[in-house]
N, C-alpha and C positions, 0 to 999 in steps of 0.2 A: 504494500500500500504506500502511495506517495506521502511524503511528509505533510504537504499541505492538506491532503484529504484526512490524514490522521488527526491533524490539529482541529480541523473543522468538526470531525466526528466527536472527538473528545470534548471540544468546547460546547457543542450542542447538548451532549449528554449532561455535562455539568450544569449548563443553564437550566435544562429541564428539571434536573434534580433539585437545584437551588430554588426554582420557582415553587415547586410543590412544598418543599420544607418551609419556605418563607410564608406561604399562604397558611400552612397548618399552624405555624408558631407565631403568626403575626401579632395576636394580642399580647402574648408573653414578651415578645421582643419590644413592643411599644412600652410596656410597663417596666421592663428590667434593663433595657439598654438605653443609653442616652441617644439623642438624635445626632445626626452627622455633625461633627465638630471641626471639620476641615482636615480630616485625615483620610488617606495618606497625604503627606505634604512635604516630605523630606526629599526622597529620591524618586519615588513614584508620586505623582499628583493625581487628584481626582480626574482632571481632564486627560492626563496621560493614560490612565487606566481605560477610560472610554475610548481613546484613540487606538490603544493596543487591541482592545476587544473588537473594534471595528475592522481592524486589518488582519487579525489572526487568520492563518491559512494562506495568506497572500504575500508574506514577507519571509522568504526562505531562511535567511540567516537567523532571524529572530525565532521563527518556528522551530528550527533545529536546536537553538539554544534552550528554548522552552522545554522541548521533549527531553533533552539531555538532563536538564535540571529536575524535571518531574520524576524521571527514573531514579536519579540520585536521591532525592528527598523521600520518595516512596520506599526505597530500600532501607533508609534510616528509620522511617516510621515503623516498618515491619520489624526491625531489630528491637525496637523499644527504646525508651529514654534511659540514659545512664548519666548521672551527675555524681561522679565519685569525689571522695574527700581528697583534696590536692596533696601530693607528696613528691612528685617527680620533677627533675630537670627536663629541658627540651629533649624530645624524642621518647621520653618515658610515657607509660600508658595514661596516667591522669592528665599530664600536660597535653598530649595529643587528643585525648577525648574531649577536654574542655575546648580546645582549639577547633575540633571538628564540630562541636555543638554550636559555636557561635556562627560558623559558616553556614551550617544547615538551617539554623534559626532564621538568618537573613533571607535565605532562598525560600524557605517555607512561607515566610511572610509575603514575599512577592508572588508566590504561586496562589496564595489565598486571594490576593487582590485581582490577579489576572484571570484565574479560573473560577473563583467564587466558591470553591469547595471548602466547607468548614472543617474538614479533617486537618487541613493545614493550619488553620487558626487554632484549633484545639491542641494540636501538637505544640505550637509555639506557646500557647497559654500554659499547658501542663508542664512544659519544661521550665518556663520562667517561674512558675509557682514553686517548683522544686528548688530552684536557685534561691528564691526569696525565703524559703524555709531554712536553707542551709547557710546562707551568707551571714546572718547575724551571729552565728555560732563559730565562725571561722576566725582563728588567730592569723597572724602573718604566716606566710608560706614557710614550711620547715627548712627549706634549702636556703642557706645563709649567704650565698655568693654575691648577690646584687647590692648595690648602694641604695636601691629603693625596692625592697621586697614587696611582692604583691600578696594577694590572698588566694585567688584561684590559680595563679601561676607564680613562678619563682621570682618574677620581676614585674613591677608595675607596668612596664611596657606592654607585656602580654595581657594584663588585666585591661589596659586601655584598648587593645585590639578587640577584646571581647565586647566592651561597651559600645565601641563604634559600630560594630555589626549588629549587636542586639538592639540598639536604638532604632535601627531601621525596621527590624522585625516588630518591635513594639508599636511603631508608627503605623505599620500595616494592619495590625489587629486591634488598634486602639478602640475603634467603634464597635468591635465585636465583644469587647470586655464590658462587664458591668462596672459601675462606678466603684463598688466595693472592691472588685478585683483590681482595678487600677490603683486604688488607694493602698492595697497590700503591696503591690509591686513597687510603687513609688516610695512608700514609707520604709519597707523592709529591705529593698534591693537597690533601686536606682539612685536614690538620693544618698544613702550611705556609701554606695559604690563610688559616686562622683566625689563625695567628700574625702574618701580614703585616698584616691589617687591625686587629689589636689591639696586639701588642707592638711591631711596627715602625712603627705609626702611632698612638701614644697620643693625639696631638692631635686625632685623628678619633674614637677609641674612648672616651676618657675625658672626656665632656662631657654636658650636658643639651641635646639638640637632636634634630631628626628624623634628622640624619645618624648620630649615635651610636646612636639607637634601632635603625636598620637594622644597624649594626655589632654591637651587643650581641646582637640577635636572630640575625644570621648565625652568630655564634660559638655561641650557645645552641642553635640548631636542629641544627647539625652535631654538637654535643656530645651532644644527646639521641639522634641517629641512631647515633652511635658508642658510646653509653653511657660517655662520658668526663666524669666528675664534676668534674675539675679545670678543664676548659674551661667547663663549665656554671657553676661558681663565678665564673669570670672574667666570663662574660656577665651574670650576675645582679648582681654587686657591683663590677665594674670591675677594672682593673689596679691593684694595690697598689704603693705605694712608687715612684710615677712623679711626677716634678716637672714641672709645666707652668707657664710664665710666666703669671701671672694677667692680664697685660695683652695677651697674644697674641690675635690676631683671625683670623677666617676671611676668605674672599673677599668675603663680603657685609658685612664691617665689624663683625660681632658678636664678642663675647668668646668665646674657645674654652672656657675653664674658669676663670671668675673666683672661683667659690664652692667649688670642690673636690668637687662632687657628681658621682658616677660610677655607671655600671651601669644595668641594665634597671629596677630598682625605683626608682632616682632619677629615671629618665625617666617613670615613672608618677607619682611624688610631685610633681615640680616643674611641668611644663608644663600639667597638667590641673587645672582648678578642681574643686571638689566637685560642680558641675553637669555635668561632662564636657566643658566648653569647653577647647579646646586653644589655648594662648596665641599660637601662630603664625598662627592663623586657620584657617578650614575647608578651604582649598585644601591646606595642608600637613597638616592633621589627616587629610584623605582619604588623603594619601600615606603618612602614618605609621600609619594605621589597619591596614593590611595586616600589617606586622611585629608591631605590638602585639597584634593579635587572633590571628594565626596562631600566634605563640609562646605566647600564653596558652592556646590550644586544645591545643597540644602539651604544655605543662606540666601542664594539667589531666589529660591522658591518661597522661602518664608520671610526673608528680610531684604527684599530687592533694593531698598533704599541704601543699603551698605555698599552696593555696586562692587562686590568683591572681585568679580572677573575683570573689572577695570583698574583694580588696585595696582599701584606701582607699574603703570603703563602696561597693564594686562600681563603681568609676569607669569601668572599661573598658566595662561594659555601658551605663552612662549615656552614655558618649561617642558611642555609635552613635545613640541617639535624639536627642542634642544635635545631631549632624551632620545628621541628617535635617531637624531644625527649622531648621538654617542653610541651607536650600535654598528656592528659589522654587517657584512653582506647577508649573514644568516639571522640578523636581528638580535644577536647576543651583545650585551653591553661591554664596552671597553673597561679594562681593569685599572681604574684609577682609585688609589687608596684601598681601604679594606673592600674586597670584592670577591665573590665566588664565581669561578668560571662557569659559563653556561647559562647564567641568568639572562633572560631575554624579554623582548616586548610581547612574548606570548603569555607571560604571567597574567593572572586575572587582574592585578592592579593596573596593568597597562591597557587591558581591555576596557576597563572603566574609564581610565584617563583619556584614551583615544575617543571614546564615545562622548564623554563630557566636553572635551576640547572641540569636537565637531559641532555638537549641539549648541554650545554656548559661545563658540568662537567664530561664528560667521559661516559655518558649513564649508570649511576648507575641503575641497574634493580630494586632495592628496591624502588626507587622513583615511579616506574610504579604502584606499589601496592597502593600507596597513590593517584595517579592520577585515578586509577580504582575506589577507594572509592569516589573521588570527582565527578566522572561521567561527567567530562567536561574538555575541554582543551581551551587554548587561540587560537584565530584564527590567528596564525602566524607561522613562521618557527619552533619555539620551540614546539608549540602545535602539529604541524604535526609530529615532531620527536617522541613525546610521543605517539601519536595515532598509528604511525607505529610500535613502540616498543611493544605496547599492542597487536596490531593485529598479530604481528609475534611471540607472546607467550614468550616474554623475561622477563615477570614479575616474580619477587621474592618478598617474604614478607618482609616488613620493621619491623624488630623485635626490639622493644624498650626494652632495658636492663637498669640495674642500670648504672648511669653515673654521673660524676662530671664535671660541666662546669665552668671553671675559669672566673673571672671577672677582668676588667681592661685592658688597652691597651697592657700590657705585660703579662697579666695573673697572676699578683701577688697581686690582690686586693680582696682576698677571692674568694668565688665560691658559686654556688648553687649545692647541692647534691640531686640527685633523686635516691631513692632506691626502687626497684620493687621486689615483691615477691608474687607469687600465686594470682594475681589479685589485690593486694594492692600496692599503690604507695605513698611513703613518699616524700614530697618536703621540703627540709631543706635549709633555706636561711642564708648564711653567706657571703654576698656580700658587695660591695661598696654601697653608698647611692642610686645611680640610677638617678642622675641629678634631675631636678625639679619634676619629677614624682615619686621620691623615697618616701618610708615610713620609719618611725622610728621604725623598727622592727628587730633589730639584733637578730640572732639565733632563729627566729620564724620558725614554721613549719605548714604544713597542710597535711591531709591524705585523700586519695581517695580509693574507692573500685569499680572496674569495671565501672569506669567513673562517679561514684557518689561521691560528697564531703561528707566525714564523719566528719572530724574535719576541720573546714573551715577557710579560710582567707576571710575577709569581701569584699575585692576588693575596688572599687571606689564608691564614693557617687555622682552619676550622672545618669541621664536617657538620654543616648546619642541620640541626634536628636529628642527628644520628647519636643515639644515647651512648653507644659504646665508646665514643670519642669525647671524653670530657663532658658528658651530659649534653652533647650537641652544641656546646658553647665555644667561645674562643679558647684556643689552646695557648699554653705559655709560649710556644714557638711563634705565635703571632707577634709578640713583642721582641723576642730574642732573634727572630729571623725575618719574617715577612715585612715588618715595618722598617728594618734597617737598610741603610743605603746600599750595601754590597749585594742585597737581594734584587737590585734593579740595574737597568742599563744606564748608569750614570757614574760620574767620577767620585772616587773615595780618596780622601787624603789621610795618610798616616794610619790607615786601618781604623779610622774613627768616623762614625756616621755624621751626616750633616747636623749642625746644631747640637753636636755631642749626643745625638739621639734623645734630646730632651724636649718634651712638648712645650714646656714653659718658655723655652727660647724660640723654637721653631714657629710657634703660633704667633709670634710678633712680626714675622717677616713674610715676604712673598717675592717671587722672581718678577722680572720685568720684561714685557714684550719689547722686541727690537724691530723685527720685520715680519710681516705676514703678507706675502704677495703671491696670489694664486690665479691671477687673471689669465696668464699665459699657460695653457695646459701642458706645454712642452717644457716649462721651467717653473716650478713652484718652490718658493723659498719661505721657510719659517725659521726665525732666529730669536733667541732670548738670552738674557743675562741673569746671573745670580751672584750677588756680592756679599751675602751675609752667612752662607752656609759654613764657611770657615773664616774666622777673623784674619784679615790681611791677605786673603786670596780671592781672586775674582774669576768667575767662570763665564764663558761666552760660548754658546753652542748654536751652530747653524746646520739645519737639515734641508737638503735640496733634492727634490724629485726631478730627474732629468729623463725626458722622453725623447729617445733617439729614433729617427725613422729607420735606421739600419737594423733595429732589433725589435722583437715582439713585445718585450716588457721594458718599462722604465727602470732605472736603477737609482739607488739612494746614495747621495754623498753626505757624509757626516763630518763636520769640523768642530772639534772641541778645543777651545783655547783656554789655557790656564795661566794666569799671572799672579805671582805671590811675592811677598816681602821676604819670605824665608825659603830655605831648601826643604823639600818634602819628598815623600814617596807618594806616587799617584798610581791608583789602580782604576782601570776602565773595563768593567765586565761586559760580556756580550752573551746573553742567554738565548742561544739558538735552540730550536727544537728539532730533533731528528737524529740521523745517524751519520757520523763522519764517513765521507768517502775518501778524502785525501787531504793532506796538508802540504804546503810548499816548503815547510821547514822540518828539520829533523828534531825530534823530541826524545827525551829519555822517559820511558814509562816506569813508574815505581813498582817494585814487586809488591809493596804494601802501601796503599794510599795513606797520606799523612793529613792530619787536620791542619787547615791553613792558618788558623789563628786562635785567639782565646776569648774574643769579645766582639761586640758590634756586628754580630752575624757571621763573622769569620769562623767561629767555633762550629758552625753548621756546614762548612764547606770542606770537602776532601780535595786535596791536591793529588791528582792521579798521574800527571806527567808534566814536564816542563822543558823549555828550550831557552837558550840565550841567542838573541838576534845579532846579525852582523851589519845591521843598518839597511838591509834590503826589505822590500815589501814581504809581508807574510800573507798567505792565502789559506782559507779554510773552505773546503768544498763539502757540502752535506746534502742528504736526501731526506725529504719530509713530505709525507702524503703524496708520494710519487712525483714530486717536483724537485728539481735540482736548484740549489742556491750556492752562492759564493760570497764570502766575506774577505775583502782585501784591506790591508792596513799598512800605513807607513810606519816604519820603526826607526829608532836610533840605535847606534851600536851599543850593545850590552843591555838593551831592554830585555825583560823577561816575559816569556809567554807561559801562562799556566793553564793547563787543561784540567778543569775541576768538575766536581759533581756535588749536588746538594745531598745532605743526609747524615753528616757527622753529628755526634752527640745527640742522637735522636733515638733513645732506647725503646720508645713505644711506636716507632715507625709513623710518626705524625707528618713527616715531610715527604714530598715527591722527590725521587732520586733522578733529577734532571741535570743536563750538562751545562757547562759554561766555559768560555774562553776569557781569560783575564790578561790584558796587556798592562804590564807594570813598568813604570819608570822610577828609578831610584835616584835619590839625592839630586832632584831637579828643582829649580826655582820657577822658571817659566816652562811651559810645556805645550806642545801642540799634538793632538791626536786627530789623525785624518784617516777615514776609512770609507769603503763603499760596500753596499749590499746589493746583490743582483738575484733576481729570479730569472733563470735563463733556459731551463730545459725540463723534460718530462721523462718518466719511465712508465712503460705499459707492461704490467705483469702478465697480461694475456699473450701479447706478441713477444714479450721479453726483449723489447727494444728500448734503448736509451737514446733520446734525441737532445742535442745541444747540452750535453752533460757537463761541459767545461765553461769556465768564466769567459766573458767577452772582453774583460779588461786586462791589458798586458801589464800596465804599471801606473801607479799614481805617485806624484811627487809634489813637494812644496817648492814653488817657484820663488815665493816672497812671503815674509812674515814680519810684521812690525806692529807697534801699537795702532797705527793708522790703517794698515791694509793686510789682508792675507790672500795669497794667490795659490791655487792648486791646479796642477796639470794632470789630466787624465788621458793616458795613451791607450787607445783601443787596439785590439788584435788585428783589426782591418786597416791599421796604419793611421787612422785619423787621430788627431790630438785636440782635446778640448781644454779650455782654461776657464776656471771660475774665480772671480775676484770679488771680495766683499770689503766694504768700508767698515772698519771696526768701531769707529767713533762718531760717524755722521750718517744717520739713517734718513736724512731729508731726501724726499723723492725728487726734488728739483735741484739738488746739489750737483755740480759738475766736477768730475775727477779726471786726473791725469796721472798715470803711473808708468815709469819706464823700468822694464825688467829685461835684462840681457840684451840691451840696446833696442828693444822693441817697445814702442809707445802704445799704451792702452788708454783710451779716453772714453768716458761714458757719463751719462746723466742718471742719477739715482744712487741707491745704496749698494748695487752690485752689477756685475756684468758676466755674461757667459758667452764665450766666443770660440771659434774654431781656428787654431793656428794652421796656417798653410805654408 
C-alpha cells in the first residue's frame, strides 16, 4: 500500500473513532475539561494542526515521517511505561531510559494533536503522572562527577534536555488534562523541576555556555507551556542577585561565569559571531542548535513581539546555514575543538533546525535540498512548510563554497576559513579558544576529500553514551591528549602546548585573520597570524589551494613562518590517515617504539622511526581509501623526521592508534616550514591497477624569506616552475610591491602573487 493511501486510511479511521468517542463523552468533557486555552502553541499551533490534517496523505516526506514516528511510539506504548529510580552515568540503563522517555513523550504529544487518538494523550499523561509522583522524593543524582548534578540524570544538562522535550508534550495534551491534573503536574513536577535547574543550580543556569542554553530554554519552554511570565523572565534574562565566584570552573576546566553575563539572550549575544559561527565549534553548535531554535520557534509563536528571529541581525537563522557550511561532502561536521567524528546534519537536531530556518527565515529553497537528503521533517508547523516546499518543487541545491566564518560576538576574534576546490576541503582554524570545549591548536588545519578525512584533526577523547568507557563521559585523555597542541597539525614549541595548555591564559586570546581570498578558483589563499601562543614568538601560516590545468586535482601549499626572540625546538606534526607506500628519505625503525615525551600530549605518542635530513626535500607517499597522496616538505640540514603513532601511556586503550609524521627543528630562533599536499592518483582493487600513484611535484624551494616577503618555488615533474610570493606585513589589497630575486623582478598589486617562471 502506498504511503499516502496508508496515511489517508489511518487518518480517516482515527477521525471516525474520535468522532464517536467525543459524541459519547461530550457532557463529561464539557464539565471536566477546560475549554480550549490556546494550546498547542509552542511548536505545533492550532492553525498548524489544521493545516497538517488538511494535507495529510499528500505530503510525502511528512507522511513518511509521521508513519515512522507512529510505529516508534506505538512500540513504546506496547512495552509499557518505565520510570526507574536514577542511578547510572551516560549509557547506563536508567540514564538511557529517562532519555528515551522524554523523546517519546514529545513525539506522542505531536501524534495526539495530528491524529487525534487519545491513546497518545493518555500515554503522555500517565507517564508524566509517574514522574510527578517520583520527582518530589528524589535526592540529587548519586553519581558525583558533575559540577551541577541533576536528579533524573547525573548532570543538570540532561535534566534540562528532559524538560525541553517534555514541555512540548505537555503543551500538546494541555487541553486534554483536567485542571486538577494540570495542577498536580505543575505543582509537583514542572515548577520544582524548573527551580532545581535554575535557583538550586545557579552555577549551571547563570552562564554563557551550551549547558546554560539548555537550562535557560528548559525553564523558558515550560514557562510558555504554563503561561508563567515570571519563569519566562528568568529564562530570558537569568537569575538576578546571585553571586558566583568569577574564578569557579566546570568539569572541563572552563570558567563558569567570569563576565557576569546570564540568560537566553546573553547566550545569543556572546557565543555567536555575526556570521552565525558558534565559538565552541560545530559539534557543540549542533547540540545547542536544538534548544536555541526550538525556543525561538516557541517564542515566535507565543511572544512575537520579542522578534527573536530578528535578534542580532537574524543570527539564529544565519547559524543554520553556517553549520551546514561547516560540514563535509557527506554532511559530517568538521572537527573543531571537542568533536566526535561522524556527527552530521542528519541528526534530529538539524532536522528541526533546517525546518525552522526554512519556515521562519524566508523559505530559502536551498535548505529544501538538505531536508531532501535528511528524508524526514519535524512533525510540526515548520516541518509541514518544508514538506510542502519539497512537494511543490521549490528545491534548489545548497552549494557549499569557500567561506570564512568570523569568531567572537562582534566578529573580531579570528575566524575559521574553509577553502573548497574540486572535491577537496581545507579547514583552517584561527579562532578564539572556544570556551571550555576549546583546544590548544592555533593555526591548525585538516583536509578532506569527498567526505573522507585525509589529514585529520583527532577530535575528542570520548565514547559518547557508551557506558563501558568512563560512563560515556569525557575520558582523562581528552585533557592529556586531545586538547593538547601536539595532537593537531600545528606548531609546538619546546614540547609545550600553546598557552602552556592553560585555559585561563588561552581564553584571553585569539588568532588574527590576515588574508582570505577565494574569488579566483585556481588560486585560493587563507592566511592568519598568532602572536600570543608562546611569549616572544610569532606564528604566521599561509595555506594556498593551487588548481593547475595540467592535473586533475589541486594541491595545497602550506607556509608556516616562525619568528622568536629566543632559540627553541619547533615540532610541526602532520596527521595523515592511511598506509605508507614510500618515503624519499631513509629512516631507522626502532625495534621497540619509544615514548616521545613526558607531558603536553607527548606522553601519548610513540616514536617508531626517525631520520636526520641533509637539507633536501622529504616526501611521504601514502594510500587512503584507494586514493594516493603525497606530502613534500622543505628541510634544513640536520632537521629530524619522526614517524610516530598515537597510543602510548594508554592502559585502557582509550586512544586510536593512528600515525603521524613530525618535522623537528632544533635550536632554531626563526624558522620556516614549507610543504605541499597532493591528491594525485587512485587504486582499483577490482582491476588491481594503480593510476598516477606518484607525486607530480619534483621539488619545492624557498627563493626568498624576510620579515617583509616570503617566496616559494614549486618545480613540477612536467618541467614547469611556479612561484608564490606573499607580503608578510602588508595585506592591503591595493598595495603595490616590487621584489627582485636572483636578478628577476616581480611586481604585483595586493598581498600576494602566483606566477609561472619561464
